[in-house]
N, C-alpha and C positions, 0 to 999 in steps of 0.2 A: 477275490473280493467282490462283495455283493454289490448290486445295482445301486442299493441306497447309498452306501459308502462312496460310491464312484460318483454318484450326484452329489454328495456332500461336498466332495474334494472340488469337483468341477464348478460349483458354486462359490467355493471360497476363492478360487483362483480368478473367476471372472469378477467377483467382487473386488479383489485387488487390483485387478486391471481396470475396472471403472473409476476405484479411488485415484489411481494414478493419473488417468486421464483427465480427471476432474481438477486434481492439483496442478497439473501442467497445462491446463488449459487446452488440451487437445494438440499440443505441439510437444515434439520431442525436446528433451533438455538441450540437445546440441544446437537446436533453432532459437534458444532464449538468448537474449544479449548477454554478454559476458560481463563480469564486474571488471572496472578499470580501478585506477589508483583512486583512493578514496578522496572525497571532496575536501577541499580547503577552506578555510574561513572565508576568504574573499569571495568565492563562488557561492557559498552558503548563504552569505549576507545578500548576495544579489538575487538569488531564489525566493529567499524570504521577503526582500523588499518589493518584489514584483507580486507577491501575494497579499501583502498588507497593503499595497496600492489598491488591488482590486477590492479587498474588504472594505476600506475606506471610501472608494468610490460609490459603493452600495450601501454605506453605512452599516456595516455589519460588525459586531465585535468578535473578534477571532483571535485564536492562538495559533502560531506556526512554529512547528519544529522541523529542523532539518539534521538528518542523521548521515553517518558514513556508511558504507557497505555492509558494514557488522551490525548496523542498526542503533550505534551508539551516537550520542547527542553531539552535535558539532555547533548549531547555533539554535537560539530559541527566541522568539518575539512574541509579545501579544498587546493588543489594543487595550487601553484602560476600559474597565467596565466589563471585562471577558469573563464568563461563567469560570468560576474556580475549577471546577471538574474538566474544562476543556484543556488545561495544561496537560494532564497526564494522558488525556484521549488524543490529543495531537502527537506526543510523544510514541504512543503505541501505534498510531496509524502509520506513521513514517517508519517504525521499526519493522512492522509487518510489511510494507511495501519493499523495504531494502531486503529482508530476509527471503521472502518469497519471489523476488523480482517480478512483481505484478501489482497492479492497482488494487487497492483495498475493495473497489467496487465489484471486482471479480467475486470475491467471497460474498458481499451483499447480495448479488444477483443469484448466487447459487443457493444461498439460505432462503430467499424469496421464492425460488423454484421449488423448495422442499428437501434440498440437500443438506438436512440438519447435521450430518456427520462433521461438518466443517467446524462446527461449534466446539468440537473435541480436539481441534487442530491447534496444538500449543502456538501461541504468539500470532494467529490469523485473527485479523480485526475486521468484522463483518459489516463495516460502515465505510461509505465513500468519504474520500477525503485524503487517502494516502497514495503517493505515486511515486515511482523510481524515478530518479533524477538521471538524465543520460547526456553524456558529453562525448563527443566523438564516437557515437555509436556503442557506447560502453556505460553500464551503470555505475555511477560514483557516489551515489546516496539515495536519499529518499526524502520527500516532504510530506509532512501530516499536517492537516489544519482541522480544527475544531471549533464550535462556537454557533454555529447556525444549523439549519437542516443539512441532511446529508449532500443534497444537491447544491447548496450554497458552499459547503465544504470542499465538494469536488471541484467547483467552478474555481474557488479562490486558489486550490491547490494546482489546478491546470494553469493558472495564470502564472504562478511561481515556476512551475516546470517550464513554460513557454518563455519565461524571462531567460532562461539560460540559453535557449535557442537564438535569442537576439543579440548574442555577444557583442 
């Protein structure tokens, strides 16, 4: 094998390692929270209510989507006057957070840092506002919020996720 071929193979291997590290956020999959039983309607409504309360407190028109662990919609609510596009964006953020077991802000920060390959990762939404929902240290679903700036969406999603901790 020539030195050139060896270098090419080595570059490919290290490139794949780098991609996996970025996808898993530097943590081994065994350290990631496990999926639990999928969220039920009662808990989904509780998370959405906490998020909607935060949005109203700040006079923000928002759409809030709650998905199960597979990223399928369980509950949806939006404030009157919310931009129409926010409906699908909120659902996409929740799905991304559920499927990848991480906040969508992780992807936003990676893209901002120049890691544009994330844009080709199917289902990864690169905007803040999607968070896994955790009950008893297990991921039961996710929340996605859209309608404001990404920081506002993240703030409202965090309020929704924290609403579950207040059991």
